[in-house]
MIVEX-765385 format. One record per residue (C-alpha): residue in one letter; x, z, y. Coordinates in nm, 4 decimals, always signed. Example, Ala and Ser with C-alpha at 12.3 -4.5 7.8 and 13.67 -1.06 7.14 Angstrom:
# residues 2
 rest        X        Z        Y
    A  +1.2300  +0.7800  -0.4500
    S  +1.3670  +0.7140  -0.1060
***
This chain:
# residues 449
 rest        X        Z        Y
    M  -5.2125  +5.8671  +2.0231
    P  -5.5931  +5.8857  +1.9533
    K  -5.5335  +6.1884  +1.7260
    L  -5.3554  +6.3762  +2.0056
    F  -5.6407  +6.3334  +2.2511
    K  -5.8912  +6.4034  +1.9764
    R  -5.7331  +6.7473  +1.9251
    Y  -5.7427  +6.8007  +2.3031
    Q  -6.1139  +6.7171  +2.3056
    E  -6.1740  +6.9485  +2.0104
    R  -6.0208  +7.2401  +2.2051
    I  -6.2536  +7.1716  +2.4985
    L  -6.5499  +7.1461  +2.2638
    I  -6.4637  +7.4795  +2.0997
    R  -6.4463  +7.6528  +2.4403
    V  -6.7770  +7.4994  +2.5458
    L  -6.9464  +7.6084  +2.2204
    L  -6.8118  +7.9633  +2.2473
    M  -6.9262  +7.9871  +2.6074
    F  -7.2686  +7.8481  +2.5104
    L  -7.3067  +8.1092  +2.2330
    T  -7.1984  +8.3900  +2.4646
    L  -7.4383  +8.2855  +2.7408
    S  -7.7192  +8.2452  +2.4881
    L  -7.6574  +8.5988  +2.3619
    A  -7.6504  +8.7281  +2.7216
    S  -7.9828  +8.5580  +2.7888
    F  -8.1321  +8.7169  +2.4775
    L  -8.0131  +9.0651  +2.5819
    L  -8.1485  +9.0074  +2.9330
    V  -8.4912  +8.9105  +2.7998
    K  -8.5028  +9.2145  +2.5679
    G  -8.3987  +9.4411  +2.8515
    W  -8.0929  +9.5675  +2.6697
    Y  -7.8898  +9.6021  +2.9862
    E  -7.6286  +9.8355  +2.8450
    R  -7.5350  +9.5850  +2.5783
    L  -7.5440  +9.3074  +2.8395
    A  -7.2956  +9.5037  +3.0515
    L  -7.0590  +9.5115  +2.7523
    L  -7.0933  +9.1338  +2.7133
    L  -7.0240  +9.0471  +3.0788
    P  -6.6416  +9.0974  +3.0605
    I  -6.6320  +8.8523  +2.7680
    I  -6.8254  +8.5968  +2.9732
    I  -6.5909  +8.6445  +3.2698
    V  -6.2827  +8.6055  +3.0460
    Q  -6.4245  +8.2857  +2.8987
    L  -6.4995  +8.1421  +3.2443
    V  -6.1528  +8.2306  +3.3749
    D  -5.9932  +8.0862  +3.0577
    F  -6.1953  +7.7661  +3.0870
    Y  -6.1093  +7.7351  +3.4570
    N  -5.7360  +7.7930  +3.3929
    F  -5.7431  +7.5474  +3.1043
    H  -5.9028  +7.2817  +3.3237
    R  -5.6670  +7.3551  +3.6162
    K  -5.3554  +7.3323  +3.3958
    A  -5.4792  +7.0106  +3.2382
    Q  -5.5463  +6.8687  +3.5838
    Q  -5.1949  +6.9640  +3.6988
    E  -5.0457  +6.7991  +3.3900
    V  -5.2443  +6.4824  +3.4560
    E  -5.1407  +6.4828  +3.8257
    Q  -4.7751  +6.5111  +3.7268
    F  -4.8145  +6.2320  +3.4757
    V  -4.9918  +6.0083  +3.7290
    E  -4.7155  +6.0810  +3.9797
    S  -4.4478  +5.9751  +3.7320
    I  -4.6427  +5.6548  +3.6595
    H  -4.6857  +5.5886  +4.0316
    Y  -4.3109  +5.6127  +4.0942
    R  -4.2308  +5.4458  +3.7608
    D  -4.0326  +5.7489  +3.6525
    F  -4.0679  +5.6856  +3.2805
    S  -3.7624  +5.8980  +3.2071
    R  -3.9593  +6.2144  +3.2774
    Y  -4.0067  +6.4397  +2.9753
    F  -4.2938  +6.6876  +2.9355
    D  -4.1766  +6.9935  +2.7413
    V  -4.4094  +7.0342  +2.4437
    K  -4.2649  +7.3514  +2.2884
    E  -4.2812  +7.5552  +2.6100
    A  -4.6346  +7.4405  +2.6930
    P  -4.9427  +7.6490  +2.6197
    L  -5.0859  +7.5736  +2.2797
    E  -5.3923  +7.3991  +2.4232
    L  -5.1714  +7.1623  +2.6361
    Q  -4.9116  +7.0741  +2.3738
    S  -5.1094  +6.7803  +2.2386
    L  -5.1693  +6.6516  +2.5941
    R  -4.7987  +6.6695  +2.6820
    Q  -4.7042  +6.5039  +2.3574
    G  -4.9427  +6.2193  +2.4436
    F  -4.7879  +6.1831  +2.7893
    N  -4.4390  +6.1658  +2.6349
    E  -4.5469  +5.8908  +2.3971
    I  -4.7015  +5.6929  +2.6825
    N  -4.3791  +5.7274  +2.8841
    S  -4.1740  +5.6156  +2.5828
    T  -4.3947  +5.3085  +2.5456
    F  -4.3618  +5.2211  +2.9150
    K  -3.9865  +5.2804  +2.8960
    L  -3.9556  +5.0466  +2.5970
    M  -4.1639  +4.7809  +2.7741
    G  -3.9439  +4.8196  +3.0836
    R  -3.6259  +4.7751  +2.8788
    E  -3.7665  +4.4651  +2.7107
    K  -3.8703  +4.3226  +3.0456
    E  -3.5290  +4.4009  +3.1982
    T  -3.3544  +4.2426  +2.8996
    Q  -3.5632  +3.9273  +2.9340
    Y  -3.4925  +3.9191  +3.3084
    Q  -3.1178  +3.9605  +3.2491
    Y  -3.1211  +3.6813  +2.9909
    L  -3.3101  +3.4509  +3.2275
    Q  -3.0838  +3.5384  +3.5183
    K  -2.7663  +3.4752  +3.3184
    I  -2.9004  +3.1442  +3.1918
    L  -2.9918  +3.0319  +3.5431
    E  -2.6491  +3.1390  +3.6704
    L  -2.4756  +2.9302  +3.4038
    V  -2.6577  +2.6042  +3.4737
    N  -2.5231  +2.3649  +3.7360
    T  -2.8685  +2.3201  +3.8870
    G  -2.9257  +2.4991  +4.2156
    I  -3.2560  +2.6913  +4.2176
    L  -3.4417  +2.8342  +4.5172
    S  -3.7857  +2.9967  +4.5311
    Y  -3.9799  +3.1233  +4.8314
    E  -4.3320  +3.2380  +4.9168
    N  -4.5373  +2.9652  +5.0804
    K  -4.7154  +3.1893  +5.3285
    T  -4.4288  +3.4029  +5.4631
    G  -4.1309  +3.1854  +5.3680
    E  -3.9622  +3.4912  +5.2167
    I  -3.6915  +3.3987  +4.9646
    G  -3.7837  +3.5195  +4.6175
    W  -3.4664  +3.4184  +4.4378
    M  -3.1749  +3.1779  +4.4506
    N  -2.8940  +3.1373  +4.1986
    E  -2.5186  +3.1037  +4.2466
    S  -2.5259  +2.7259  +4.1941
    F  -2.7521  +2.6858  +4.4962
    K  -2.5288  +2.9141  +4.7052
    N  -2.2218  +2.7130  +4.6050
    M  -2.3913  +2.3781  +4.6692
    L  -2.4744  +2.4654  +5.0296
    G  -2.2046  +2.7242  +5.0947
    V  -2.4796  +2.9745  +5.1760
    P  -2.4117  +3.3352  +5.0667
    Y  -2.7554  +3.4704  +5.1622
    L  -3.0947  +3.3592  +5.2933
    K  -3.3733  +3.5995  +5.3891
    T  -3.6380  +3.3355  +5.4566
    I  -3.6604  +2.9610  +5.4098
    G  -3.6663  +2.9348  +5.7895
    S  -3.3075  +3.0640  +5.7969
    L  -3.2031  +2.7368  +5.6352
    E  -3.3139  +2.5404  +5.9434
    R  -3.0190  +2.6730  +6.1452
    R  -2.7749  +2.5628  +5.8758
    D  -2.9233  +2.2255  +5.7780
    A  -3.2336  +2.1197  +5.9716
    N  -3.2774  +1.7946  +5.7770
    L  -3.2680  +1.9681  +5.4395
    Y  -3.5118  +2.2317  +5.5663
    Q  -3.7633  +1.9623  +5.6635
    E  -3.7120  +1.7810  +5.3319
    I  -3.7884  +2.0995  +5.1358
    L  -4.1057  +2.1679  +5.3339
    A  -4.2224  +1.8076  +5.2965
    L  -4.1561  +1.7912  +4.9207
    R  -4.4788  +1.8549  +4.7323
    P  -4.4947  +2.0219  +4.3894
    G  -4.4382  +1.7717  +4.1102
    E  -4.2389  +1.5353  +4.3324
    S  -3.8645  +1.4646  +4.3337
    K  -3.6356  +1.3055  +4.5886
    I  -3.2655  +1.2345  +4.6414
    V  -3.1335  +1.4173  +4.9488
    S  -2.7986  +1.4562  +5.1216
    L  -2.6352  +1.8000  +5.1158
    T  -2.3520  +1.9066  +5.3450
    K  -2.0848  +2.1594  +5.2508
    D  -1.7533  +2.2086  +5.4308
    K  -1.8263  +1.8869  +5.6238
    N  -1.8552  +1.6967  +5.2946
    V  -2.1765  +1.5063  +5.2243
    Y  -2.2995  +1.4478  +4.8698
    K  -2.6227  +1.3501  +4.6992
    A  -2.8548  +1.5778  +4.5035
    L  -3.1831  +1.5240  +4.3217
    M  -3.4399  +1.7699  +4.4600
    A  -3.7526  +1.8557  +4.2602
    A  -4.0277  +2.1082  +4.3335
    T  -4.2964  +2.3025  +4.1510
    A  -4.5338  +2.5864  +4.2422
    F  -4.6538  +2.9020  +4.0701
    Q  -4.8684  +3.2031  +4.1522
    T  -4.8094  +3.5700  +4.0731
    D  -4.9631  +3.8889  +4.2086
    G  -5.1931  +3.6790  +4.4263
    R  -4.8962  +3.5168  +4.6046
    V  -4.8081  +3.1462  +4.5837
    Y  -4.4413  +3.0539  +4.5442
    K  -4.2608  +2.7224  +4.5676
    L  -3.9606  +2.6663  +4.3411
    V  -3.7108  +2.3945  +4.4329
    A  -3.4299  +2.2721  +4.2036
    F  -3.1217  +2.0787  +4.3168
    Q  -2.9203  +1.8688  +4.0710
    D  -2.5881  +1.7249  +4.1913
    V  -2.6086  +1.3527  +4.1134
    N  -2.3286  +1.2389  +4.3423
    E  -2.0882  +1.1676  +4.0570
    A  -2.3546  +0.9930  +3.8507
    L  -2.4590  +0.7770  +4.1476
    D  -2.0973  +0.6910  +4.2253
    E  -2.0334  +0.5925  +3.8652
    T  -2.3521  +0.3856  +3.8474
    E  -2.2725  +0.2203  +4.1794
    A  -1.9164  +0.1408  +4.0713
    K  -2.0357  -0.0123  +3.7428
    A  -2.2943  -0.2194  +3.9280
    W  -2.0296  -0.3530  +4.1642
    Q  -1.7975  -0.4254  +3.8720
    R  -2.0649  -0.6276  +3.6966
    L  -2.1416  -0.8137  +4.0187
    L  -1.7753  -0.8882  +4.0845
    S  -1.7185  -0.9985  +3.7280
    V  -2.0040  -1.2472  +3.7443
    M  -1.9124  -1.3631  +4.0942
    T  -1.5419  -1.4215  +4.0282
    H  -1.6202  -1.5939  +3.6999
    E  -1.8624  -1.8340  +3.8643
    I  -1.6389  -1.8987  +4.1677
    M  -1.3316  -1.9722  +3.9577
    N  -1.5238  -2.1908  +3.7128
    S  -1.6700  -2.3904  +4.0016
    V  -1.3675  -2.4150  +4.2294
    A  -1.0902  -2.4787  +3.9743
    P  -1.2194  -2.8288  +3.8762
    I  -1.2673  -2.9164  +4.2443
    S  -0.9082  -2.8184  +4.3256
    S  -0.7737  -3.0136  +4.0274
    L  -0.9834  -3.3191  +4.1119
    A  -0.8733  -3.3123  +4.4743
    E  -0.5083  -3.3028  +4.3706
    T  -0.5613  -3.5963  +4.1291
    M  -0.7391  -3.8009  +4.3951
    L  -0.4616  -3.7385  +4.6462
    Y  -0.1967  -3.8527  +4.3951
    R  -0.3855  -4.1709  +4.3130
    L  -0.4550  -4.2364  +4.6778
    Q  -0.0862  -4.2203  +4.7636
    E  -0.0104  -4.4711  +4.4836
    S  -0.2760  -4.7055  +4.6194
    A  -0.1499  -4.6759  +4.9758
    K  -0.0231  -5.0328  +4.9786
    L  -0.3778  -5.1583  +4.9244
    L  -0.4901  -4.9866  +5.2425
    E  -0.2064  -5.0979  +5.4671
    G  -0.4354  -5.3414  +5.6424
    Q  -0.6660  -5.0582  +5.7559
    P  -0.4794  -4.8432  +6.0122
    G  -0.5723  -4.4747  +6.0060
    A  -0.7825  -4.4938  +5.6885
    L  -0.5088  -4.3515  +5.4697
    E  -0.4417  -4.0627  +5.7072
    D  -0.8117  -3.9711  +5.7245
    L  -0.8477  -3.9695  +5.3487
    E  -0.5323  -3.7665  +5.2993
    L  -0.6469  -3.5157  +5.5591
    G  -0.9934  -3.4760  +5.4046
    I  -0.8710  -3.4424  +5.0496
    G  -0.5942  -3.2046  +5.1596
    T  -0.8515  -2.9883  +5.3300
    I  -1.0619  -2.9754  +5.0144
    R  -0.7584  -2.8708  +4.8111
    R  -0.6543  -2.5990  +5.0586
    R  -1.0022  -2.4526  +5.0791
    S  -1.0351  -2.4635  +4.7014
    E  -0.7051  -2.2809  +4.6608
    G  -0.8194  -2.0312  +4.9227
    L  -1.1395  -1.9631  +4.7285
    L  -0.9421  -1.9206  +4.4068
    K  -0.7137  -1.6717  +4.5790
    F  -1.0184  -1.4950  +4.7215
    A  -1.1759  -1.4618  +4.3761
    E  -0.8470  -1.3503  +4.2210
    T  -0.8100  -1.0809  +4.4850
    Y  -1.1539  -0.9324  +4.4154
    R  -1.0934  -0.9559  +4.0436
    N  -0.8454  -0.6699  +4.0920
    L  -1.1413  -0.4389  +4.1303
    N  -1.2223  -0.4846  +3.7614
    K  -0.8694  -0.4772  +3.6208
    I  -0.8210  -0.0992  +3.6279
    T  -0.9880  +0.0453  +3.3186
    T  -0.7346  +0.2838  +3.1595
    L  -0.5069  +0.5567  +3.2906
    N  -0.1592  +0.6774  +3.2031
    L  -0.2206  +1.0455  +3.2757
    K  +0.0543  +1.3019  +3.3100
    R  +0.1156  +1.6269  +3.4970
    V  +0.2542  +1.5529  +3.8454
    Y  +0.3409  +1.7847  +4.1341
    A  +0.1796  +1.7202  +4.4713
    R  +0.5186  +1.7708  +4.6394
    D  +0.6647  +1.4791  +4.4385
    L  +0.3783  +1.2501  +4.5416
    F  +0.4292  +1.3423  +4.9069
    E  +0.8065  +1.2970  +4.8871
    T  +0.7733  +0.9485  +4.7387
    L  +0.5130  +0.8529  +4.9959
    H  +0.7244  +0.9847  +5.2847
    V  +1.0325  +0.7896  +5.1751
    L  +0.8272  +0.4733  +5.1379
    M  +0.6401  +0.4963  +5.4683
    E  +0.9140  +0.6500  +5.6865
    P  +1.0530  +0.3174  +5.8253
    T  +0.7061  +0.2007  +5.9290
    L  +0.6195  +0.5367  +6.0837
    E  +0.9445  +0.5474  +6.2849
    Q  +0.8958  +0.1910  +6.4008
    K  +0.5456  +0.2677  +6.5287
    N  +0.6501  +0.6134  +6.6608
    I  +0.3945  +0.7950  +6.4452
    E  +0.4516  +1.1540  +6.3384
    M  +0.3545  +1.2465  +5.9827
    D  +0.3246  +1.6158  +5.8911
    I  +0.3189  +1.7444  +5.5339
    L  +0.1401  +2.0744  +5.4652
    L  +0.1824  +2.2264  +5.1217
    I  +0.1360  +2.6017  +5.0893
    D  +0.1662  +2.6071  +4.7102
    T  +0.4729  +2.4012  +4.6207
    D  +0.3850  +2.4289  +4.2514
    L  +0.0436  +2.2699  +4.2936
    S  +0.0017  +2.0017  +4.0272
    L  -0.2629  +1.7698  +3.8876
    E  -0.3291  +1.5380  +3.5937
    A  -0.3060  +1.1841  +3.7276
    D  -0.1775  +0.8308  +3.6817
    T  +0.1155  +0.8484  +3.9248
    N  +0.1293  +0.4762  +4.0034
    L  -0.2407  +0.4512  +4.0803
    I  -0.2536  +0.7692  +4.2897
    E  +0.0506  +0.6550  +4.4870
    Q  -0.1323  +0.3276  +4.5525
    V  -0.4353  +0.5244  +4.6792
    L  -0.2186  +0.7349  +4.9119
    I  -0.0349  +0.4285  +5.0434
    N  -0.3682  +0.2615  +5.1163
    L  -0.4978  +0.5667  +5.3018
    V  -0.1797  +0.6100  +5.5059
    V  -0.1778  +0.2385  +5.5991
    N  -0.5394  +0.2753  +5.7154
    A  -0.4452  +0.5879  +5.9100
    I  -0.1582  +0.4012  +6.0792
    D  -0.4043  +0.1376  +6.1943
    A  -0.6502  +0.4062  +6.3108
    V  -0.3991  +0.5870  +6.5386
    K  -0.2378  +0.2790  +6.6940
    E  -0.4181  +0.3306  +7.0251
    R  -0.3395  +0.7028  +7.0525
    A  -0.0792  +0.8252  +7.2993
    E  +0.0515  +1.0794  +7.0469
    P  -0.0403  +0.9372  +6.7067
    S  -0.0128  +1.1710  +6.4091
    I  -0.0969  +1.1729  +6.0392
    T  -0.1169  +1.4829  +5.8204
    L  -0.0799  +1.5061  +5.4440
    S  -0.1945  +1.8293  +5.2811
    A  -0.2772  +1.9572  +4.9335
    Y  -0.4459  +2.2750  +4.8148
    A  -0.6567  +2.4170  +4.5334
    G  -1.0334  +2.3960  +4.5837
    S  -1.2923  +2.6639  +4.5105
    N  -1.3057  +2.5502  +4.1466
    G  -0.9255  +2.5735  +4.1147
    R  -0.8764  +2.1963  +4.1052
    A  -0.6353  +2.0134  +4.3325
    I  -0.7471  +1.8446  +4.6548
    I  -0.5257  +1.6049  +4.8505
    K  -0.6163  +1.5400  +5.2137
    V  -0.5017  +1.2563  +5.4415
    S  -0.5947  +1.3153  +5.8061
    D  -0.5331  +1.1305  +6.1309
    N  -0.6129  +1.1775  +6.4998
    G  -0.7457  +0.8239  +6.5397
    M  -1.0667  +0.7015  +6.6960
    G  -1.2864  +0.8220  +6.4091
    M  -1.5907  +0.6493  +6.2613
    S  -1.9615  +0.6363  +6.3302
    P  -2.2056  +0.7679  +6.0658
    E  -2.3087  +0.4088  +5.9878
    V  -1.9493  +0.3071  +5.9129
    M  -1.8941  +0.6212  +5.7001
    D  -2.1930  +0.5273  +5.4845
    N  -2.0466  +0.1843  +5.4069
    I  -1.6685  +0.2146  +5.3944
    F  -1.6538  +0.2488  +5.0133
    I  -1.8732  -0.0563  +4.9530
    P  -1.6747  -0.3613  +4.8333
    F  -1.6206  -0.6336  +5.0975
    F  -1.7104  -0.4007  +5.3860
    S  -1.4368  -0.3831  +5.6494
    T  -1.4071  -0.2945  +6.0172
    K  -1.0826  -0.4918  +6.0478
    K  -1.0855  -0.8574  +6.1453
    T  -0.8323  -0.9420  +5.8741
    G  -0.9448  -0.6772  +5.6216
    S  -1.0521  -0.7742  +5.2715
    G  -1.2823  -0.4769  +5.2245
    I  -1.1535  -0.3821  +4.8797
    G  -0.8933  -0.1162  +4.9664
    L  -1.1187  +0.1877  +4.9844
    S  -1.3422  +0.0522  +4.7063
    L  -1.0355  +0.0348  +4.4842
    C  -0.9382  +0.3896  +4.5877
    K  -1.2817  +0.5172  +4.4913
    Q  -1.2710  +0.3426  +4.1553
    I  -0.9317  +0.4975  +4.0804
    L  -1.0606  +0.8467  +4.1649
    L  -1.3713  +0.7949  +3.9492
    L  -1.1468  +0.7005  +3.6588
    H  -0.9703  +1.0337  +3.7155
    K  -1.3124  +1.2049  +3.6840
    G  -1.2801  +1.2913  +4.0529
    N  -1.4071  +1.1584  +4.3805
    I  -1.3045  +1.0603  +4.7311
    Q  -1.4890  +1.1864  +5.0383
    V  -1.4562  +1.1147  +5.4078
    Q  -1.4942  +1.3404  +5.7110
    S  -1.4878  +1.1820  +6.0537
    A  -1.5876  +1.2357  +6.4138
    E  -1.5804  +0.9613  +6.6758
    G  -1.3005  +1.0141  +6.9239
    V  -1.1462  +1.2946  +6.7153
    G  -1.0145  +1.1487  +6.3914
    S  -1.0794  +1.1092  +6.0207
    S  -0.9899  +1.2812  +5.6955
    F  -1.0035  +1.1484  +5.3410
    L  -1.0212  +1.4085  +5.0615
    L  -0.9192  +1.3246  +4.7056
    H  -1.0877  +1.5595  +4.4557
    F  -0.9413  +1.5730  +4.1059
***
């Protein structure tokens, strides 16, 4: 490249030297008064001036065209060297080499961008960036779009109309901080870890926010924590209550044998029998209580096999039909794809569905036209989803947040382990259970496999 422009400079220098020599000679002739000879030299001077002017004008035009191509980033433009005047060939060749360099740099940059984009599209982390000052969205990947069900956002302010709480959380999150937030998609609520950072480019400050779905990890951690708690609790209860129950039974037996010694004290025997009997009954009740909650820890392995959703629904319908007819409840089954299947432990999934339908029956008991709907379909990821819906009284947000916690129940006689057990079974299937509900409208439970 330096050689090319050096040759260009040499051509200018040669023209300048020739013009200097010609003008010097003209000055000498003028001083000597040799006007006839000077007249012969004038055409040469004029030709040199015109040539120098044309040379400069052509060079300027070439530079203007080159600058224009740079301005519009048209690095594909080619300057014809062979057809150019001899004095401009080196200049055009230099322009072509500069364009080739820019073109190569552009390809490398585009390749790096494509690599980065493909990598960010493959990760499960949702990524969003926007300019702090204007709120204009710089970039967001497919994972973020899928997480929120948002196909397009022009500015970060557009998110406020879709999810006002998330919008405020993003604005409040400072670079370097992270926070667990609730995301809503298709009326389903799940947890995500949100982290933020900031960067500056071209004098503009951007905020980049990443969203990592931690719902499954939190559910698994929560389930393990409850299992450990239940294991310790049932162990301690049974170890403490079993001796009490046995001792109470022994005391009652010995008391009955010694009844003749207490015949002179009316009512004493009855009081003792009543007290000891009460201790035994309460002890047995506590043992039964602990044994019931121990069921939460018994399910650890699965007998997986391919099962059709239609077979699950048919079994459930046959089992629940007498109860539904007795209570005058209509149950609809919606199954568009009759060949929809899933990998599951049939016995456990049937138990989950029975539990959900029994809960639905209780939820619609005060409705004039009670109805329950069973449906199954393939989700956006191609995996099966089973849905149990009812037109009952629905649930408040507070109840929805707690219904999967062991021991929590809205029923007076409920044990509070039914839905907890359902969730544990779905987690063992590497799936999840979600609830959608509106007070006065009804509820839906979705089983994701």
